[in-house]
TORMARZA-215985 format. One record per residue (C-alpha): residue number from 1; x, y, z; residue in one letter. Coordinates in nm, 3 decimals, decimal comma, padded with zeros to 5 digits, always signed. Example, Ala and Ser with C-alpha at 12.3 -4.5 7.8 and 13.67 -1.06 7.14 Angstrom:
# residues 2
@i=1; c1=+01,230; c2=-00,450; c3=+00,780; aa=A $
@i=2; c1=+01,367; c2=-00,106; c3=+00,714; aa=S $
//
This chain:
# residues 327
@i=1; c1=+01,457; c2=-03,180; c3=+00,913; aa=M $
@i=2; c1=+01,122; c2=-03,051; c3=+00,786; aa=T $
@i=3; c1=+01,141; c2=-02,679; c3=+00,704; aa=P $
@i=4; c1=+00,933; c2=-02,445; c3=+00,922; aa=R $
@i=5; c1=+00,761; c2=-02,154; c3=+00,748; aa=I $
@i=6; c1=+00,613; c2=-01,853; c3=+00,929; aa=L $
@i=7; c1=+00,305; c2=-01,709; c3=+00,756; aa=L $
@i=8; c1=+00,163; c2=-01,383; c3=+00,892; aa=T $
@i=9; c1=-00,029; c2=-01,207; c3=+00,615; aa=T $
@i=10; c1=-00,400; c2=-01,223; c3=+00,698; aa=T $
@i=11; c1=-00,541; c2=-01,172; c3=+00,347; aa=S $
@i=12; c1=-00,338; c2=-01,475; c3=+00,234; aa=F $
@i=13; c1=-00,484; c2=-01,679; c3=+00,520; aa=Q $
@i=14; c1=-00,841; c2=-01,553; c3=+00,488; aa=D $
@i=15; c1=-00,890; c2=-01,572; c3=+00,111; aa=T $
@i=16; c1=-00,957; c2=-01,907; c3=-00,059; aa=P $
@i=17; c1=-00,746; c2=-01,991; c3=-00,360; aa=G $
@i=18; c1=-00,476; c2=-02,211; c3=-00,509; aa=P $
@i=19; c1=-00,206; c2=-02,053; c3=-00,291; aa=H $
@i=20; c1=-00,321; c2=-02,264; c3=+00,004; aa=H $
@i=21; c1=-00,283; c2=-02,588; c3=-00,190; aa=A $
@i=22; c1=+00,055; c2=-02,481; c3=-00,330; aa=A $
@i=23; c1=+00,192; c2=-02,417; c3=+00,019; aa=L $
@i=24; c1=+00,035; c2=-02,727; c3=+00,173; aa=A $
@i=25; c1=+00,174; c2=-02,948; c3=-00,105; aa=A $
@i=26; c1=+00,528; c2=-02,885; c3=+00,020; aa=T $
@i=27; c1=+00,461; c2=-03,089; c3=+00,333; aa=G $
@i=28; c1=+00,650; c2=-02,825; c3=+00,533; aa=W $
@i=29; c1=+00,543; c2=-02,715; c3=+00,880; aa=E $
@i=30; c1=+00,345; c2=-02,391; c3=+00,852; aa=I $
@i=31; c1=+00,334; c2=-02,166; c3=+01,158; aa=V $
@i=32; c1=+00,068; c2=-01,894; c3=+01,132; aa=T $
@i=33; c1=+00,016; c2=-01,564; c3=+01,311; aa=A $
@i=34; c1=-00,216; c2=-01,272; c3=+01,250; aa=R $
@i=35; c1=-00,017; c2=-00,977; c3=+01,122; aa=G $
@i=36; c1=+00,085; c2=-00,708; c3=+01,085; aa=P $
@i=37; c1=+00,313; c2=-00,789; c3=+01,377; aa=L $
@i=38; c1=+00,500; c2=-00,546; c3=+01,597; aa=S $
@i=39; c1=+00,873; c2=-00,586; c3=+01,649; aa=E $
@i=40; c1=+00,809; c2=-00,758; c3=+01,984; aa=A $
@i=41; c1=+00,561; c2=-01,002; c3=+01,832; aa=D $
@i=42; c1=+00,793; c2=-01,080; c3=+01,544; aa=T $
@i=43; c1=+01,090; c2=-01,134; c3=+01,776; aa=L $
@i=44; c1=+00,885; c2=-01,388; c3=+01,971; aa=A $
@i=45; c1=+00,823; c2=-01,599; c3=+01,660; aa=L $
@i=46; c1=+01,154; c2=-01,604; c3=+01,476; aa=V $
@i=47; c1=+01,468; c2=-01,797; c3=+01,558; aa=G $
@i=48; c1=+01,351; c2=-02,143; c3=+01,456; aa=E $
@i=49; c1=+01,203; c2=-02,044; c3=+01,120; aa=I $
@i=50; c1=+01,354; c2=-02,142; c3=+00,783; aa=D $
@i=51; c1=+01,126; c2=-01,934; c3=+00,561; aa=G $
@i=52; c1=+00,910; c2=-01,631; c3=+00,633; aa=Y $
@i=53; c1=+00,610; c2=-01,524; c3=+00,425; aa=L $
@i=54; c1=+00,527; c2=-01,181; c3=+00,565; aa=C $
@i=55; c1=+00,292; c2=-00,890; c3=+00,518; aa=G $
@i=56; c1=+00,358; c2=-00,557; c3=+00,686; aa=D $
@i=57; c1=+00,533; c2=-00,693; c3=+00,996; aa=D $
@i=58; c1=+00,807; c2=-00,492; c3=+01,163; aa=A $
@i=59; c1=+01,117; c2=-00,683; c3=+01,053; aa=I $
@i=60; c1=+01,391; c2=-00,478; c3=+01,212; aa=T $
@i=61; c1=+01,762; c2=-00,539; c3=+01,241; aa=K $
@i=62; c1=+01,700; c2=-00,703; c3=+01,578; aa=Q $
@i=63; c1=+01,444; c2=-00,939; c3=+01,422; aa=V $
@i=64; c1=+01,683; c2=-01,031; c3=+01,140; aa=V $
@i=65; c1=+01,964; c2=-01,096; c3=+01,386; aa=E $
@i=66; c1=+01,747; c2=-01,324; c3=+01,600; aa=K $
@i=67; c1=+01,614; c2=-01,504; c3=+01,291; aa=A $
@i=68; c1=+01,969; c2=-01,576; c3=+01,173; aa=S $
@i=69; c1=+02,133; c2=-01,802; c3=+01,086; aa=P $
@i=70; c1=+01,835; c2=-02,033; c3=+01,040; aa=R $
@i=71; c1=+01,618; c2=-01,798; c3=+00,833; aa=L $
@i=72; c1=+01,708; c2=-01,856; c3=+00,470; aa=K $
@i=73; c1=+01,427; c2=-01,683; c3=+00,278; aa=V $
@i=74; c1=+01,208; c2=-01,378; c3=+00,341; aa=L $
@i=75; c1=+00,918; c2=-01,359; c3=+00,096; aa=S $
@i=76; c1=+00,715; c2=-01,037; c3=+00,112; aa=K $
@i=77; c1=+00,349; c2=-01,062; c3=+00,020; aa=Y $
@i=78; c1=+00,326; c2=-00,725; c3=-00,154; aa=G $
@i=79; c1=+00,564; c2=-00,460; c3=-00,281; aa=I $
@i=80; c1=+00,632; c2=-00,224; c3=+00,009; aa=G $
@i=81; c1=+00,941; c2=-00,310; c3=+00,214; aa=V $
@i=82; c1=+00,955; c2=+00,004; c3=+00,430; aa=D $
@i=83; c1=+00,884; c2=-00,209; c3=+00,740; aa=K $
@i=84; c1=+01,179; c2=-00,438; c3=+00,660; aa=I $
@i=85; c1=+01,544; c2=-00,363; c3=+00,730; aa=D $
@i=86; c1=+01,670; c2=-00,443; c3=+00,382; aa=V $
@i=87; c1=+02,033; c2=-00,373; c3=+00,471; aa=A $
@i=88; c1=+02,019; c2=-00,618; c3=+00,762; aa=A $
@i=89; c1=+01,873; c2=-00,891; c3=+00,537; aa=C $
@i=90; c1=+02,145; c2=-00,830; c3=+00,281; aa=T $
@i=91; c1=+02,418; c2=-00,831; c3=+00,545; aa=A $
@i=92; c1=+02,294; c2=-01,165; c3=+00,676; aa=K $
@i=93; c1=+02,269; c2=-01,313; c3=+00,326; aa=G $
@i=94; c1=+01,890; c2=-01,349; c3=+00,334; aa=I $
@i=95; c1=+01,720; c2=-01,312; c3=-00,006; aa=P $
@i=96; c1=+01,433; c2=-01,061; c3=+00,024; aa=L $
@i=97; c1=+01,163; c2=-01,136; c3=-00,232; aa=L $
@i=98; c1=+00,856; c2=-00,932; c3=-00,329; aa=F $
@i=99; c1=+00,559; c2=-00,937; c3=-00,569; aa=T $
@i=100; c1=+00,545; c2=-00,638; c3=-00,807; aa=P $
@i=101; c1=+00,281; c2=-00,611; c3=-01,076; aa=G $
@i=102; c1=-00,003; c2=-00,802; c3=-00,911; aa=V $
@i=103; c1=-00,224; c2=-00,547; c3=-00,732; aa=N $
@i=104; c1=-00,216; c2=-00,226; c3=-00,938; aa=H $
@i=105; c1=-00,563; c2=-00,276; c3=-01,088; aa=T $
@i=106; c1=-00,729; c2=-00,338; c3=-00,753; aa=T $
@i=107; c1=-00,559; c2=-00,047; c3=-00,576; aa=V $
@i=108; c1=-00,643; c2=+00,193; c3=-00,860; aa=A $
@i=109; c1=-01,008; c2=+00,091; c3=-00,834; aa=E $
@i=110; c1=-00,997; c2=+00,152; c3=-00,459; aa=H $
@i=111; c1=-00,873; c2=+00,507; c3=-00,520; aa=C $
@i=112; c1=-01,186; c2=+00,578; c3=-00,720; aa=F $
@i=113; c1=-01,402; c2=+00,417; c3=-00,454; aa=L $
@i=114; c1=-01,264; c2=+00,674; c3=-00,208; aa=L $
@i=115; c1=-01,291; c2=+00,966; c3=-00,453; aa=M $
@i=116; c1=-01,649; c2=+00,887; c3=-00,549; aa=L $
@i=117; c1=-01,756; c2=+00,818; c3=-00,190; aa=A $
@i=118; c1=-01,624; c2=+01,159; c3=-00,085; aa=L $
@i=119; c1=-01,755; c2=+01,354; c3=-00,383; aa=E $
@i=120; c1=-02,101; c2=+01,194; c3=-00,376; aa=K $
@i=121; c1=-02,135; c2=+01,202; c3=+00,007; aa=N $
@i=122; c1=-02,191; c2=+00,826; c3=-00,002; aa=L $
@i=123; c1=-02,172; c2=+00,753; c3=+00,370; aa=L $
@i=124; c1=-02,391; c2=+01,050; c3=+00,463; aa=F $
@i=125; c1=-02,661; c2=+00,926; c3=+00,226; aa=H $
@i=126; c1=-02,645; c2=+00,557; c3=+00,313; aa=T $
@i=127; c1=-02,637; c2=+00,633; c3=+00,686; aa=D $
@i=128; c1=-02,947; c2=+00,845; c3=+00,639; aa=S $
@i=129; c1=-03,154; c2=+00,581; c3=+00,459; aa=T $
@i=130; c1=-03,027; c2=+00,303; c3=+00,686; aa=R $
@i=131; c1=-03,169; c2=+00,491; c3=+00,987; aa=T $
@i=132; c1=-03,503; c2=+00,560; c3=+00,820; aa=G $
@i=133; c1=-03,420; c2=+00,904; c3=+00,691; aa=G $
@i=134; c1=-03,405; c2=+01,067; c3=+00,349; aa=W $
@i=135; c1=-03,143; c2=+01,337; c3=+00,397; aa=K $
@i=136; c1=-02,968; c2=+01,462; c3=+00,086; aa=R $
@i=137; c1=-02,649; c2=+01,659; c3=+00,029; aa=A $
@i=138; c1=-02,522; c2=+01,801; c3=-00,300; aa=T $
@i=139; c1=-02,203; c2=+01,643; c3=-00,426; aa=G $
@i=140; c1=-01,951; c2=+01,701; c3=-00,703; aa=H $
@i=141; c1=-01,865; c2=+01,542; c3=-01,036; aa=E $
@i=142; c1=-01,521; c2=+01,401; c3=-01,101; aa=L $
@i=143; c1=-01,545; c2=+01,507; c3=-01,463; aa=M $
@i=144; c1=-01,346; c2=+01,822; c3=-01,528; aa=G $
@i=145; c1=-01,151; c2=+01,808; c3=-01,204; aa=Q $
@i=146; c1=-00,774; c2=+01,795; c3=-01,244; aa=T $
@i=147; c1=-00,615; c2=+01,500; c3=-01,066; aa=I $
@i=148; c1=-00,252; c2=+01,528; c3=-00,962; aa=G $
@i=149; c1=-00,083; c2=+01,190; c3=-00,930; aa=I $
@i=150; c1=+00,228; c2=+01,177; c3=-00,712; aa=V $
@i=151; c1=+00,418; c2=+00,869; c3=-00,827; aa=G $
@i=152; c1=+00,363; c2=+00,737; c3=-01,180; aa=M $
@i=153; c1=+00,454; c2=+00,374; c3=-01,123; aa=G $
@i=154; c1=+00,221; c2=+00,085; c3=-01,202; aa=R $
@i=155; c1=-00,058; c2=+00,201; c3=-00,970; aa=I $
@i=156; c1=-00,024; c2=+00,567; c3=-01,060; aa=G $
@i=157; c1=-00,050; c2=+00,483; c3=-01,429; aa=R $
@i=158; c1=-00,363; c2=+00,273; c3=-01,370; aa=E $
@i=159; c1=-00,519; c2=+00,564; c3=-01,181; aa=V $
@i=160; c1=-00,434; c2=+00,794; c3=-01,471; aa=A $
@i=161; c1=-00,603; c2=+00,564; c3=-01,724; aa=I $
@i=162; c1=-00,921; c2=+00,553; c3=-01,517; aa=R $
@i=163; c1=-00,913; c2=+00,927; c3=-01,452; aa=A $
@i=164; c1=-00,906; c2=+00,996; c3=-01,825; aa=R $
@i=165; c1=-01,210; c2=+00,770; c3=-01,864; aa=A $
@i=166; c1=-01,389; c2=+00,992; c3=-01,610; aa=F $
@i=167; c1=-01,304; c2=+01,299; c3=-01,815; aa=G $
@i=168; c1=-01,044; c2=+01,429; c3=-01,570; aa=M $
@i=169; c1=-00,736; c2=+01,622; c3=-01,681; aa=P $
@i=170; c1=-00,429; c2=+01,444; c3=-01,541; aa=V $
@i=171; c1=-00,104; c2=+01,594; c3=-01,419; aa=V $
@i=172; c1=+00,166; c2=+01,363; c3=-01,285; aa=G $
@i=173; c1=+00,499; c2=+01,379; c3=-01,109; aa=Y $
@i=174; c1=+00,768; c2=+01,116; c3=-01,087; aa=D $
@i=175; c1=+01,146; c2=+01,120; c3=-01,095; aa=L $
@i=176; c1=+01,130; c2=+00,844; c3=-01,359; aa=H $
@i=177; c1=+00,898; c2=+00,972; c3=-01,631; aa=W $
@i=178; c1=+00,751; c2=+00,756; c3=-01,907; aa=D $
@i=179; c1=+00,720; c2=+00,995; c3=-02,200; aa=D $
@i=180; c1=+00,550; c2=+00,741; c3=-02,425; aa=A $
@i=181; c1=+00,282; c2=+00,656; c3=-02,167; aa=F $
@i=182; c1=+00,220; c2=+01,023; c3=-02,087; aa=A $
@i=183; c1=+00,183; c2=+01,111; c3=-02,454; aa=A $
@i=184; c1=-00,050; c2=+00,816; c3=-02,521; aa=A $
@i=185; c1=-00,282; c2=+00,914; c3=-02,236; aa=H $
@i=186; c1=-00,262; c2=+01,291; c3=-02,249; aa=G $
@i=187; c1=-00,087; c2=+01,334; c3=-01,913; aa=I $
@i=188; c1=+00,087; c2=+01,660; c3=-01,831; aa=K $
@i=189; c1=+00,420; c2=+01,636; c3=-01,653; aa=R $
@i=190; c1=+00,446; c2=+01,861; c3=-01,348; aa=A $
@i=191; c1=+00,772; c2=+02,051; c3=-01,309; aa=A $
@i=192; c1=+00,775; c2=+01,951; c3=-00,943; aa=G $
@i=193; c1=+00,550; c2=+01,887; c3=-00,648; aa=L $
@i=194; c1=+00,479; c2=+02,256; c3=-00,591; aa=V $
@i=195; c1=+00,362; c2=+02,278; c3=-00,952; aa=D $
@i=196; c1=+00,143; c2=+01,969; c3=-00,916; aa=L $
@i=197; c1=-00,007; c2=+02,086; c3=-00,587; aa=F $
@i=198; c1=-00,099; c2=+02,419; c3=-00,741; aa=G $
@i=199; c1=-00,276; c2=+02,258; c3=-01,039; aa=L $
@i=200; c1=-00,464; c2=+01,968; c3=-00,880; aa=A $
@i=201; c1=-00,821; c2=+01,967; c3=-00,755; aa=D $
@i=202; c1=-00,759; c2=+01,612; c3=-00,633; aa=I $
@i=203; c1=-00,417; c2=+01,484; c3=-00,520; aa=V $
@i=204; c1=-00,365; c2=+01,106; c3=-00,532; aa=S $
@i=205; c1=-00,058; c2=+00,965; c3=-00,358; aa=L $
@i=206; c1=+00,125; c2=+00,665; c3=-00,508; aa=H $
@i=207; c1=+00,485; c2=+00,707; c3=-00,400; aa=T $
@i=208; c1=+00,701; c2=+00,482; c3=-00,185; aa=N $
@i=209; c1=+00,769; c2=+00,568; c3=+00,177; aa=L $
@i=210; c1=+01,124; c2=+00,701; c3=+00,204; aa=T $
@i=211; c1=+01,291; c2=+00,955; c3=+00,432; aa=P $
@i=212; c1=+01,213; c2=+01,214; c3=+00,161; aa=E $
@i=213; c1=+00,842; c2=+01,127; c3=+00,133; aa=T $
@i=214; c1=+00,767; c2=+01,086; c3=+00,504; aa=R $
@i=215; c1=+00,529; c2=+01,370; c3=+00,601; aa=D $
@i=216; c1=+00,524; c2=+01,479; c3=+00,237; aa=L $
@i=217; c1=+00,171; c2=+01,610; c3=+00,297; aa=V $
@i=218; c1=+00,193; c2=+01,842; c3=+00,596; aa=R $
@i=219; c1=+00,083; c2=+02,193; c3=+00,688; aa=A $
@i=220; c1=+00,349; c2=+02,354; c3=+00,470; aa=E $
@i=221; c1=+00,269; c2=+02,156; c3=+00,156; aa=T $
@i=222; c1=-00,107; c2=+02,172; c3=+00,212; aa=I $
@i=223; c1=-00,073; c2=+02,550; c3=+00,187; aa=R $
@i=224; c1=+00,072; c2=+02,496; c3=-00,161; aa=Q $
@i=225; c1=-00,246; c2=+02,315; c3=-00,271; aa=M $
@i=226; c1=-00,573; c2=+02,465; c3=-00,391; aa=K $
@i=227; c1=-00,814; c2=+02,560; c3=-00,112; aa=P $
@i=228; c1=-01,071; c2=+02,283; c3=-00,083; aa=G $
@i=229; c1=-00,843; c2=+02,018; c3=-00,234; aa=V $
@i=230; c1=-00,937; c2=+01,651; c3=-00,208; aa=L $
@i=231; c1=-00,655; c2=+01,411; c3=-00,113; aa=I $
@i=232; c1=-00,647; c2=+01,034; c3=-00,162; aa=V $
@i=233; c1=-00,384; c2=+00,805; c3=-00,015; aa=N $
@i=234; c1=-00,350; c2=+00,441; c3=-00,115; aa=C $
@i=235; c1=+00,027; c2=+00,435; c3=-00,061; aa=A $
@i=236; c1=+00,157; c2=+00,461; c3=+00,296; aa=R $
@i=237; c1=+00,006; c2=+00,639; c3=+00,596; aa=G $
@i=238; c1=+00,332; c2=+00,800; c3=+00,700; aa=E $
@i=239; c1=+00,338; c2=+01,005; c3=+00,379; aa=I $
@i=240; c1=+00,070; c2=+01,223; c3=+00,539; aa=V $
@i=241; c1=+00,113; c2=+01,400; c3=+00,872; aa=N $
@i=242; c1=-00,202; c2=+01,296; c3=+01,057; aa=S $
@i=243; c1=-00,221; c2=+01,594; c3=+01,294; aa=A $
@i=244; c1=-00,173; c2=+01,846; c3=+01,013; aa=D $
@i=245; c1=-00,429; c2=+01,667; c3=+00,796; aa=M $
@i=246; c1=-00,685; c2=+01,665; c3=+01,079; aa=A $
@i=247; c1=-00,638; c2=+02,038; c3=+01,130; aa=E $
@i=248; c1=-00,672; c2=+02,107; c3=+00,756; aa=A $
@i=249; c1=-00,992; c2=+01,901; c3=+00,739; aa=L $
@i=250; c1=-01,143; c2=+02,075; c3=+01,038; aa=Q $
@i=251; c1=-01,066; c2=+02,418; c3=+00,893; aa=S $
@i=252; c1=-01,196; c2=+02,320; c3=+00,548; aa=G $
@i=253; c1=-00,858; c2=+02,390; c3=+00,385; aa=R $
@i=254; c1=-00,874; c2=+02,026; c3=+00,271; aa=V $
@i=255; c1=-01,229; c2=+01,940; c3=+00,163; aa=R $
@i=256; c1=-01,188; c2=+01,565; c3=+00,206; aa=G $
@i=257; c1=-00,929; c2=+01,297; c3=+00,273; aa=Y $
@i=258; c1=-00,980; c2=+00,939; c3=+00,161; aa=G $
@i=259; c1=-00,716; c2=+00,697; c3=+00,283; aa=T $
@i=260; c1=-00,660; c2=+00,323; c3=+00,293; aa=D $
@i=261; c1=-00,355; c2=+00,361; c3=+00,516; aa=V $
@i=262; c1=-00,262; c2=+00,524; c3=+00,845; aa=L $
@i=263; c1=+00,062; c2=+00,607; c3=+01,021; aa=D $
@i=264; c1=-00,028; c2=+00,351; c3=+01,290; aa=V $
@i=265; c1=-00,218; c2=+00,034; c3=+01,190; aa=E $
@i=266; c1=-00,450; c2=-00,052; c3=+01,345; aa=P $
@i=267; c1=-00,502; c2=+00,299; c3=+01,483; aa=P $
@i=268; c1=-00,518; c2=+00,363; c3=+01,857; aa=P $
@i=269; c1=-00,833; c2=+00,501; c3=+02,016; aa=A $
@i=270; c1=-00,855; c2=+00,872; c3=+01,954; aa=G $
@i=271; c1=-00,650; c2=+00,873; c3=+01,635; aa=H $
@i=272; c1=-00,701; c2=+01,222; c3=+01,484; aa=P $
@i=273; c1=-00,831; c2=+01,092; c3=+01,149; aa=L $
@i=274; c1=-01,080; c2=+00,820; c3=+01,237; aa=T $
@i=275; c1=-01,377; c2=+01,030; c3=+01,350; aa=N $
@i=276; c1=-01,388; c2=+01,327; c3=+01,115; aa=L $
@i=277; c1=-01,692; c2=+01,354; c3=+00,884; aa=P $
@i=278; c1=-01,481; c2=+01,462; c3=+00,584; aa=T $
@i=279; c1=-01,227; c2=+01,179; c3=+00,628; aa=C $
@i=280; c1=-01,287; c2=+00,828; c3=+00,500; aa=L $
@i=281; c1=-01,053; c2=+00,559; c3=+00,632; aa=V $
@i=282; c1=-01,056; c2=+00,201; c3=+00,506; aa=T $
@i=283; c1=-00,848; c2=-00,062; c3=+00,694; aa=P $
@i=284; c1=-00,566; c2=-00,118; c3=+00,440; aa=H $
@i=285; c1=-00,783; c2=-00,325; c3=+00,207; aa=V $
@i=286; c1=-00,705; c2=-00,154; c3=-00,124; aa=G $
@i=287; c1=-00,543; c2=-00,468; c3=-00,263; aa=S $
@i=288; c1=-00,775; c2=-00,712; c3=-00,088; aa=R $
@i=289; c1=-00,991; c2=-00,858; c3=-00,362; aa=T $
@i=290; c1=-01,017; c2=-01,228; c3=-00,439; aa=H $
@i=291; c1=-00,846; c2=-01,172; c3=-00,773; aa=E $
@i=292; c1=-00,560; c2=-00,963; c3=-00,640; aa=S $
@i=293; c1=-00,501; c2=-01,172; c3=-00,327; aa=V $
@i=294; c1=-00,475; c2=-01,490; c3=-00,531; aa=Q $
@i=295; c1=-00,228; c2=-01,330; c3=-00,776; aa=R $
@i=296; c1=-00,022; c2=-01,181; c3=-00,495; aa=Q $
@i=297; c1=-00,030; c2=-01,493; c3=-00,279; aa=A $
@i=298; c1=+00,070; c2=-01,724; c3=-00,563; aa=M $
@i=299; c1=+00,358; c2=-01,491; c3=-00,650; aa=A $
@i=300; c1=+00,473; c2=-01,487; c3=-00,286; aa=A $
@i=301; c1=+00,449; c2=-01,866; c3=-00,258; aa=V $
@i=302; c1=+00,628; c2=-01,914; c3=-00,591; aa=T $
@i=303; c1=+00,906; c2=-01,685; c3=-00,470; aa=N $
@i=304; c1=+00,934; c2=-01,880; c3=-00,145; aa=L $
@i=305; c1=+00,935; c2=-02,222; c3=-00,311; aa=L $
@i=306; c1=+01,179; c2=-02,124; c3=-00,584; aa=N $
@i=307; c1=+01,423; c2=-01,975; c3=-00,339; aa=C $
@i=308; c1=+01,401; c2=-02,265; c3=-00,092; aa=M $
@i=309; c1=+01,478; c2=-02,498; c3=-00,383; aa=R $
@i=310; c1=+01,772; c2=-02,291; c3=-00,503; aa=G $
@i=311; c1=+01,589; c2=-02,158; c3=-00,809; aa=E $
@i=312; c1=+01,554; c2=-01,800; c3=-00,928; aa=K $
@i=313; c1=+01,261; c2=-01,614; c3=-00,766; aa=P $
@i=314; c1=+01,018; c2=-01,400; c3=-00,963; aa=L $
@i=315; c1=+01,147; c2=-01,077; c3=-00,807; aa=A $
@i=316; c1=+01,412; c2=-00,996; c3=-00,547; aa=Q $
@i=317; c1=+01,478; c2=-00,668; c3=-00,366; aa=I $
@i=318; c1=+01,844; c2=-00,755; c3=-00,298; aa=N $
@i=319; c1=+01,956; c2=-00,951; c3=-00,607; aa=P $
@i=320; c1=+02,318; c2=-00,928; c3=-00,493; aa=E $
@i=321; c1=+02,236; c2=-01,193; c3=-00,230; aa=V $
@i=322; c1=+02,273; c2=-01,537; c3=-00,389; aa=P $
@i=323; c1=+01,990; c2=-01,787; c3=-00,370; aa=V $
@i=324; c1=+02,101; c2=-02,109; c3=-00,203; aa=K $
@i=325; c1=+01,917; c2=-02,439; c3=-00,203; aa=K $
@i=326; c1=+01,760; c2=-02,524; c3=+00,134; aa=V $
@i=327; c1=+01,553; c2=-02,834; c3=+00,050; aa=V $
//
C-alpha cells in the first residue's frame, strides 16, 4: 500500500526549493491542507495517514488517538511543539521529530526589523509618503540601549551578537547559561527576570512556551520593567497577556510592542493588539525566508524519510520511542 502523507505547513508549500522534489521522489501520496489547523480540522484529516509533516496545527490527545494506529511518524516543521501533545505521541509509540538549528539567523534578523521599525517610526513615515505627505516624527537610536534577552538559546544568542554590533549593552537570562559565550560577547547574566526587567530598555523574548512562561509578560511583570520599555516577541504569542499589553501600550507604560506571534493565529476581528499605533504585528513570518524555509523543509523531509525507512532522524523530541521501518 502506498504511504499517505499529510502536509499542512504553508511556508513549505509556498516556497520553491529542493524539498518539493525530495518529497515527490518518494512516489507517496501527498495530502495537503493549509495550516495551522484547529483541532477540529486536524481530526477531520487524520485516521488514514501514515506520516504527518505539520506546522503549528493543534495535535491534541484526541487527534493522536484518532490518527492511531496508522500514523507512524510525526515530523514537525520547526522547533516549537507546544501545540502537540508530546505525551500522547509517546504513549502511542509515534516518533515526534523536529528541526532545531535551521531558523535562528532569520528570526534574529526579524527581531531587529521590529526594533528598528518601532524606533524609527517606519510605518508612520512610509504611510505618510505613500499618501502624498511628508510627515516626520523623531525616533530613537538602538545604540546605547540595553537589551534584555529572555532565553539564551540559539535565537537568543544570535540576537545578542547582532545587538553588540549595534552598540547595545546586553543582559541575558536563561536557566542554562553558556559562560563561554557570554564572556566572548560581553553579555551580563541577570540574576533573574526581575533583575533583567529592571535593567532593560528593550526586552526581547526567546523562551519556549511552558506553563511557567505563559503570560510571563503581564500587568504585574510590566510594572517591574522600565517606564517606556520596548518589547519584542518572536517566540510565542501566549507568553504575553494581550489584554495587559494593550492597556500598557495605551497608557504609554510600554512605549512599543513588536511581535511576530499572537495568542490566537490568525487573530479574530477586534483583537486588542492589531490596531494600536505603537504595536507592530507581523503574521508569524519571522522564519519565512527562502533560505530558512529551504533549510527547515529539507530537515523536516529528511526526518520524515529517515523515520519511514527505519533510519535515525536528525532530531527527535521523544527519543525513547523507537523508530520502526514503515516502507
